[in-house]
C-alpha positions as CSV (number, residue, x, y, z in Angstrom):
1,X,-2.0,-87.5,103.4
2,X,-1.0,-85.8,106.6
3,X,-2.4,-87.3,109.7
4,X,-3.8,-85.3,112.6
5,X,-4.4,-86.0,116.2
6,X,-8.0,-87.0,117.0
7,X,-9.9,-88.2,120.0
8,X,-13.1,-90.1,120.7
9,X,-15.2,-91.0,123.7
10,X,-15.8,-94.6,124.2
11,X,-17.7,-96.6,126.9
12,X,-16.1,-99.8,128.2
13,X,-17.9,-102.3,130.3
14,X,-17.0,-102.0,134.0
15,X,-18.0,-104.1,137.0
16,X,-20.7,-101.6,138.0
17,X,-21.7,-100.5,134.5
18,X,-20.2,-98.4,131.7
19,X,-16.8,-96.7,132.1
20,X,-16.4,-93.5,130.1
21,X,-13.0,-93.1,128.5
22,X,-11.4,-90.6,126.2
23,X,-9.1,-92.2,123.6
24,X,-6.6,-89.9,121.9
25,X,-4.8,-90.9,118.7
26,X,-1.4,-89.5,117.8
27,X,-0.7,-87.7,114.5
28,X,1.7,-90.4,113.3
29,X,1.0,-94.2,113.2
30,X,0.8,-95.5,116.8
31,X,3.8,-97.1,118.3
32,X,2.0,-98.3,121.4
33,X,-0.6,-97.1,123.9
34,X,-1.0,-95.7,127.4
35,X,-3.5,-95.8,130.2
36,X,-3.4,-92.7,132.5
37,X,-5.5,-92.7,135.7
38,X,-6.8,-89.7,137.6
39,X,-6.9,-88.6,141.3
40,X,-9.5,-89.1,144.0
41,X,-13.1,-89.1,142.6
42,X,-14.5,-87.7,145.8
43,X,-12.1,-84.8,145.8
44,X,-12.7,-83.5,142.3
45,X,-10.5,-86.0,140.4
46,X,-11.4,-86.5,136.8
47,X,-9.7,-87.6,133.5
48,X,-9.2,-83.8,132.7
49,X,-7.0,-83.1,135.7
50,X,-4.0,-81.1,134.6
51,X,-1.4,-83.6,135.8
52,X,-3.3,-86.4,134.0
53,X,-3.6,-84.4,130.7
54,X,0.1,-83.4,131.0
55,X,1.1,-87.0,131.1
56,X,-1.3,-87.7,128.3
57,X,0.3,-85.1,126.1
58,X,3.7,-86.6,126.7
59,X,2.3,-90.0,125.6
60,X,0.8,-88.6,122.5
61,X,4.0,-86.9,121.5
62,X,5.7,-90.4,121.9
63,X,3.1,-91.7,119.4
64,X,1.1,-93.6,122.0
65,X,-2.6,-94.0,121.7
66,X,-3.7,-92.5,125.1
67,X,-6.6,-93.6,127.2
68,X,-7.9,-91.4,130.0
69,X,-11.0,-93.0,131.7
70,X,-13.2,-91.5,134.3
71,X,-13.4,-93.8,137.4
72,X,-16.7,-95.2,138.5
73,X,-19.1,-92.4,139.6
74,X,-17.3,-89.7,137.7
75,X,-18.8,-88.0,134.6
76,X,-20.8,-90.6,132.7
77,X,-19.1,-93.6,134.4
78,X,-21.5,-95.8,136.4
79,X,-21.1,-96.9,139.9
80,X,-19.8,-95.5,143.2
81,X,-16.4,-94.9,144.7
82,X,-14.9,-98.2,146.0
83,X,-11.6,-97.1,147.6
84,X,-9.5,-98.5,144.8
85,X,-10.7,-102.1,144.7
86,X,-13.6,-101.8,142.3
87,X,-11.8,-99.2,140.3
88,X,-8.9,-101.7,139.8
89,X,-11.3,-104.3,138.5
90,X,-12.9,-101.8,136.2
91,X,-9.5,-100.9,134.7
92,X,-8.5,-104.5,134.2
93,X,-11.7,-105.0,132.3
94,X,-11.0,-101.9,130.3
95,X,-7.5,-103.1,129.3
96,X,-8.9,-106.5,128.2
97,X,-11.6,-104.9,126.1
98,X,-9.2,-102.4,124.6
99,X,-6.6,-104.9,123.4
100,X,-9.4,-107.1,122.0
101,X,-10.9,-104.2,120.1
102,X,-7.5,-103.1,118.8
103,X,-5.4,-106.3,118.4
104,X,-2.8,-104.5,116.3
105,X,-1.9,-102.5,119.4
106,X,-2.0,-105.5,121.8
107,X,1.5,-106.6,120.7
108,X,3.0,-103.1,121.0
109,X,4.6,-101.6,124.1
110,X,2.3,-99.8,126.5
111,X,2.6,-97.6,129.6
112,X,0.5,-97.5,132.7
113,X,0.4,-94.2,134.8
114,X,-1.5,-92.9,137.7
115,X,-1.6,-89.6,139.7
116,X,-2.4,-89.5,143.4
117,X,-5.3,-92.0,144.0
118,X,-4.7,-93.2,140.5
119,X,-1.3,-94.5,141.5
120,X,-3.1,-97.0,143.9
121,X,-5.2,-98.3,141.1
122,X,-2.3,-98.4,138.7
123,X,0.0,-100.3,141.1
124,X,-2.7,-102.9,141.9
125,X,-3.6,-103.2,138.3
126,X,0.0,-103.9,137.5
127,X,0.0,-106.7,140.1
128,X,-3.2,-108.2,138.7
129,X,-1.8,-108.1,135.2
130,X,1.4,-109.9,136.4
131,X,-0.8,-112.5,138.0
132,X,-2.7,-113.0,134.7
133,X,0.6,-113.5,132.8
134,X,1.8,-116.0,135.3
135,X,-1.5,-118.0,135.1
136,X,-1.5,-117.9,131.4
137,X,-4.8,-115.9,131.2
138,X,-3.4,-112.6,130.1
139,X,-4.7,-110.9,126.9
140,X,-1.6,-108.7,126.7
141,X,1.9,-108.2,128.2
142,X,2.4,-106.3,131.4
143,X,3.2,-102.6,130.9
144,X,6.6,-101.6,129.5
145,X,6.6,-98.7,132.0
146,X,4.8,-97.9,135.2
147,X,4.7,-94.2,136.2
148,X,3.5,-93.2,139.7
149,X,3.1,-89.4,140.3
150,X,2.2,-88.1,143.7
151,X,1.9,-91.7,144.9
152,X,-1.0,-92.4,147.4
153,X,-0.7,-96.2,147.0
154,X,-0.3,-96.9,150.7
155,X,-3.7,-95.2,151.5
156,X,-5.7,-97.3,149.2
157,X,-3.8,-100.6,148.9
158,X,-6.0,-103.8,149.1
159,X,-3.5,-106.3,147.8
160,X,0.2,-107.0,147.9
161,X,2.2,-105.3,145.2
162,X,5.8,-105.4,144.0
163,X,6.9,-102.5,141.8
164,X,8.7,-103.6,138.6
165,X,12.1,-102.3,137.7
166,X,10.6,-100.2,135.0
167,X,8.8,-98.0,137.6
168,X,9.2,-94.2,137.6
169,X,8.1,-92.6,140.8
170,X,7.8,-88.8,140.9
171,X,7.0,-86.8,144.0
172,X,6.8,-83.1,144.8
173,X,9.2,-81.9,147.5
174,X,6.4,-79.9,149.3
175,X,3.5,-82.2,148.6
176,X,0.7,-81.1,151.0
177,X,-1.6,-84.0,150.3
178,X,0.8,-87.0,150.4
179,X,3.7,-85.8,152.5
180,X,7.2,-86.5,151.1
181,X,8.0,-88.6,154.2
182,X,5.0,-90.8,153.5
183,X,6.1,-91.3,149.9
184,X,9.6,-92.2,151.1
185,X,8.3,-94.7,153.6
186,X,6.4,-96.4,150.7
187,X,9.4,-96.3,148.4
188,X,11.7,-97.6,151.1
189,X,9.6,-100.7,151.6
190,X,9.6,-101.4,147.9
191,X,13.3,-100.4,147.3
192,X,12.0,-97.9,144.8
193,X,14.0,-94.9,143.7
194,X,12.1,-91.6,143.8
195,X,12.6,-88.6,141.5
196,X,11.9,-85.4,143.5
197,X,10.8,-82.1,141.8
198,X,12.0,-79.3,144.1
199,X,9.4,-76.9,145.5
200,X,6.6,-78.9,143.8
201,X,3.2,-79.2,145.5
202,X,0.9,-82.2,145.1
203,X,-0.7,-80.8,142.0
204,X,2.7,-79.6,140.6
205,X,1.5,-76.0,140.1
206,X,4.1,-74.2,138.0
207,X,6.1,-77.5,137.7
208,X,4.1,-79.3,134.9
209,X,6.8,-78.7,132.4
210,X,9.3,-80.4,134.6
211,X,7.0,-83.3,135.2
212,X,6.3,-83.7,131.4
213,X,10.0,-83.7,130.7
214,X,10.6,-86.6,133.2
215,X,7.7,-88.6,131.7
216,X,9.1,-88.0,128.2
217,X,12.5,-89.2,129.3
218,X,11.0,-92.4,130.6
219,X,8.9,-93.0,127.5
220,X,12.0,-92.6,125.3
221,X,13.2,-95.9,126.6
222,X,10.1,-97.9,125.6
């Protein structure tokens, strides 16, 4: 029987209450999973942001079950904006609950991605997960890939981070929200290469196809 993509809305337990999340399942049997995090909640950021859904489509086409949660205070997610700290705790709780609910996926590769404010949560979640692995308390491996798009990590960083070698950092040349120079300062501190999309703004208007292609290239190495 031919399989078809389908999605469901599921509530996970967050620190401040339920976290609403869309889970999208690929047509073919899943080969892994992905968590994609959206931009600033106080500036209209939601799980349905076009950059977030573009990354999500690339993940689905790579046969990854794709999670797109709303941060606290967005949609039906409980709580209030917490400048990245509470949001990171919520996402760590979500990861733990997801792999416990779907143990067959827990051993498969997974990808963590963020756009804009979502990069801050993603980078700090990555660091928390690395700490859990080192302490022996982890419920899953660290991500096989970390993707930071339009990185605003430096603006919302509450703990030390170190970007793993599997990080893909993408920035628009004419980003009007997070200036290219700011992204380069962050990348320089972490010795992180940056892939630049020429003439791309913060929201990658007219450049989403290029962004999707870069994500697909990175996912092909999982």
